[in-house]
N, C-alpha and C positions, 0 to 999 in steps of 0.2 A: 641553534641557542633559543631557547623558551626567553619568553619575555620577562620570567623570573627572576633569570640570572645577569648579573652587572654585564655592560660593555666592556668597561673599563674597573681593573682592580687594583688598587695601591695595597700592599700587603708587605707591614713592615719595612718602609723605604726609609732609608736614610742616605744622606749626602753629605760628603765633605771633601773639598777642595784641597787641604793642606795633610791630611790624614791624622788631624787632631781636633780641628774645630769642625762640630756638626752644624750645618746650615738648616738641613730637615732631618729632625729626630724622630722617628719612628712613626712614619706618616701612612695611614690607613683610611682610604676613601674606597666607596663603590661608587660607580655611576651607571644608572641603568640606560636602557635603550630610550633614545627621545627625551633626554631631562636636559637640562639647561644649568649646570653646575657652574658656580663662580668660585675661583680663589681670590679672595680679599684680605688686603693687610696693608701695613707700612711700607715703606722701601728697605729692602734688607731681611723680610718677614719668611721667605722662602718658597714664596708663590710661582713666582716666574722659573725658578729653578724645577719645581715639580712641574711644570708644563714642559719645559726643555728636555725634562728625562721621559716624560709620556710619549715626546715627539722623535726622541732618540738622537738629539743634539747633545746631551750630556748623559753618561753611565751613571748609575745607581752605585753607591758604596755598598750598601747592603740592602737586603729586600728585593721584591720580585715584583714587576708591572705586569697584570695579565691584560691582552686585549681580546675578546671572544673567549675567553676562557683557556688562552694559550699563553704562555710566558714570552714577553717582548723584550727582556733584557739584551740579547744578541742578536736583536734581527736590526737592520739597518734602516734609517729614518723611510729610505725611498720605497722601502719594502712593505711598511706598517699601513700604507692605506688610510692616511691621516691630511685630512685638509688643513693648512697653515695660514692665517692671517695676521701680519705683523703691524706695528704702530708705523712703520715708516713707510710700508706698503709692498715694498722689494720687487718694482714690477720692471721689467726689461725697459729701457728708455730708447733702444734702438729699433724696438719692436713695436707693431700695432697692436690696439687692445685686443684684437682677434688673434693675433699671433701671440700675445702673452697669455691669453686662455688656452689657446691649442697647446702650448708648450708641454704640460704635465701629460698630456692625450700622447703628442709624438713619444716621449719618453716611455709610456705604456705600448707604443708599436700599436695603435688603434689605427684603422683607414682613413683616407681621408674624408669619405662621405659620413661617415660616423661622426670624425672630429667636427667637422663644420655643424651637422645638425646639433650636437653637445654645447658648442660654443654659443649659437644662434640661441639655445633653448636657456643655458646661462645668463647671458647677456639680457634677453627679457626678464628673468626674473629679478634683476637689479634694475631695471627699466631703463636699460642703455643699449637697448635693440640696436640704434641708428648710428651707435660711436664705435664700431668694430673696426674702422679705417683709421681713426684717428690716433695719434702717439700720446703715451701717459703725459706729457708736458704741455698739449693742449686739451687738457682736463683741468676743471676744478679740485681742489683737494678733497672733498664729498666723493666726485665722481671717480678720482683715483682708487677712493676705499671701497666703491662700490667693486669696481672692477677687480681688487682685491679679493673681496668676499664672493665674488662670481668665479674667478681662478680657484679658490678652495675649493668650492663646490663642484665644478665642472664634469668632475672626474666619479660622482657622486660616491664621497667616500663613507667608511661607516662612521667618522669622529672626525668635529671641526676643532681645531684649537685656535683661539685668539688670544694674542697677546697685545693688552692696553691696546686695540685697534683702533680707538677712536679721540687717543691722546692727542692729536695734531690737529684736532678740528675745533673750530670755535665755538660757543656754547649752544647756538641754536640749531648748529648743523649737527653737533653732539647727540641732543635729544632727538633730533628727527632719525639718526641713524641707529640710535637705541630701538626705538619704534620697529624701524624697517627691519634689523637683525632679529628682534624677537617675532615679527611677524613671519619673518623666512623660516625660523625655527620651529615655529606652529604650524604652518602650511606645508613643511616640505617634512616634518617629523624627524629633522635633525637631531644629534646628539652632539652638544657643545659643551667642551669646557674653555671657559673664560677667565682671563687674568686680569684685574684693576685695582687700582688703591681708590677708585672713587665710589663711596658708599651708594650713593644715588642711582649710580648708571648700575651697581649691583643689586640694589632692590626693586629696580624697572623691571630687569630682565629675566632674574634667575629662577627656577624651581628653588633651587637650594643654594646656600651661601656657606663656603668654608672659610670662617676668619682665623687668618693666620697670625701669630707672634711670635718673632723670635723661634721659627724653624718648628712650631708646633702649632696644631690647628686646636683652638680653644672652643670652639664651638661650631657645629656644621648643621643648620636648621633652613627651614624656610623663612622669607624677608619676614612674614609678618612674625613667628615667633622671636626671631634675633631682635627686632625691634621690640617688640612686648615682653617677651619673657628669656632676657639677657640670662644667660647661666654664670656669669662671672663681672667682676667691674670694667675688665676692659671693652670686652664687646659691648657692654652697655654706652662706655664712653665712645668708641670707636664709631658705633652705628647710630648716626642721626645725632641732634643734639640733646644735651643732657645736663642736669642740676646734681650735683655732688655734694653731699654735707656728710662731713666724718664725726665718728662718735664710738661709743663701746656699747654692747646689747647689757641690759641691765635685767633681762627677764625674756623669756620664750613662753608662749601658750600656744601650742597647736601650730598653725600656720603664721602665726605672729610673732614680733619681734618688739618690744619695748627697747629703744636706743636712745641714749643720752649722749647728746651731741657736744662737741669740743665748746659748743658757746654755753651749756648746761640748759636746752631746751630739751624736751622729753618728746619724742617722736614713736608714733605706732605705725610698723611698715609690715610688709609681706615679706616672710622669712625665704630666702633662696638659699644662699650657701655661708649661712652664720650657724655655729652649732650650740653654742651655750653661753650665759652669761658671763661678761669679761672678753670675748671676744670682740674684737676690731672689726669694725664695719663702715661699709660704704653706703650711704645711701643713695638710691639714684631714684631722679622724677625728670619727666618728660615735660618740656615748656607749657605741650599744650592741656597737660592734665590738671594745671592748678587754677584754683577758681577764686578770683579777687572780690573780696567782701560777699564771701558767701553768709547766707542766711544762717541765722544761728541756730547749732546744734547739726548742721548738715553736713559738715566736715570734722572726723575725729581729730584732725591736725588743724589748728588756726593758729595764726600768730598775727603779730603786728608788724607791718612792711613799709619801709620807706620807698617813696619813689624815687630811684636817682636819675634815670633817663629814659625816654619814650622817642622811637626809633618808628618813623610811619614807613610800612611796607605793602600799603594797598590793602590788601583783604586782613591784614593783621597788623596792629601794634605790637612791636617787638619792646616790650617794657624790662628795664632792669631795676630790680629792687634791693635793699640792703634788708635781710633777714636772717637769725637765727646765727648772727656772726657771720654772716657770707655776704658779702656787698656786690657781687657778681652773679646774682640769684636770676636768672631770666623766664619770662613768662609771656606766653603768645597770647595777645588778647585779639578777638576777633572783631575787625573794624565797626562797630555797629551805634547806634544811637546811644544806647546804655553805658556804651564805656568811652565817652568824651569826656568824662567829668575828671580825669587821673590830668595831674599837674606833678612837675616834677618839686621834689621836697615834702609832699603831701605824704600824710602816714595814712595806710589803709591795711584792713584785715585780707590777709589771704591763705588758702586752705586747700588742702588735699585731701583725696579718699586714701585708706591704708591701702588698700589696693593697687593703687597706682604709685606707692613709694616702695621700691625694693631695698631689702637690704642685704646686701653683697659684701664679699669678702673685702677686707681693709688694705 
């Protein structure tokens, strides 16, 4: 297989549990060798179902899944050569850590010496070289998760699937494990398909993210493109924090759309997926792209706003404004000497560039 061919290919895959309602609708996705692709979406959007079909734990209703150019719809899970990490770790409590790792190698009829060498190497990969004789219950949650990751890697799989693997960990440990899995992926050249509903986790770890909603992928792009260039209102709202103003398109000129908001304000925005005057539009604006008291003429969109609330976040002040008929408009203001003059109830101008305001579907 050349590097230009996908390692995994979903082709027109559908899934229905009852023969009537499709929980996955016409899913297409290529995963290149060495890529880290995350399936991201709210609960019930179909992402875990897609992962389970790839693992072989769920049959497809229609369509074909390929691994290394070969269809695997009828290949049983244990013959797909895929490593798997679950949220609940799924470790055998009566076995030691080393025995847990040796188990997939025994199933593959590997000799004892080779088994021990692979187990030791996998434990070293996750910094647990001295823990082989302990039982899972003698380990912390983070250590158990490391063992689960090591077990998925011990037989050198072509592909590793991870289903919400960090969901049971506390915030600090979760962040630490995100970087550890990311570095393992990079250093070993692993191909990873990852499922999460945590957008920060997806942005931190992935080469590409497929955003699911109601069984459909609405956008599959790099983390940067998903955040900076969402193709629709759902993705803009689901990825990162976002201000939304609703309105109707007044006119379109090249890549710019003039939108009259429901409050009657006129906003110049970058046209994404509105097509003509009269179209309903969602204006999308990131909180860090909005300027407070911009110098005259600097921003094409400038409005008088009332400070409703100031919340101290250390590196920035999260400020809630009432503007353009919207009283929950969030601006992240860097914590600096220049910005300490804001007070609740104060009236100030805020503004933004038309490049930072996206006119999306209504």
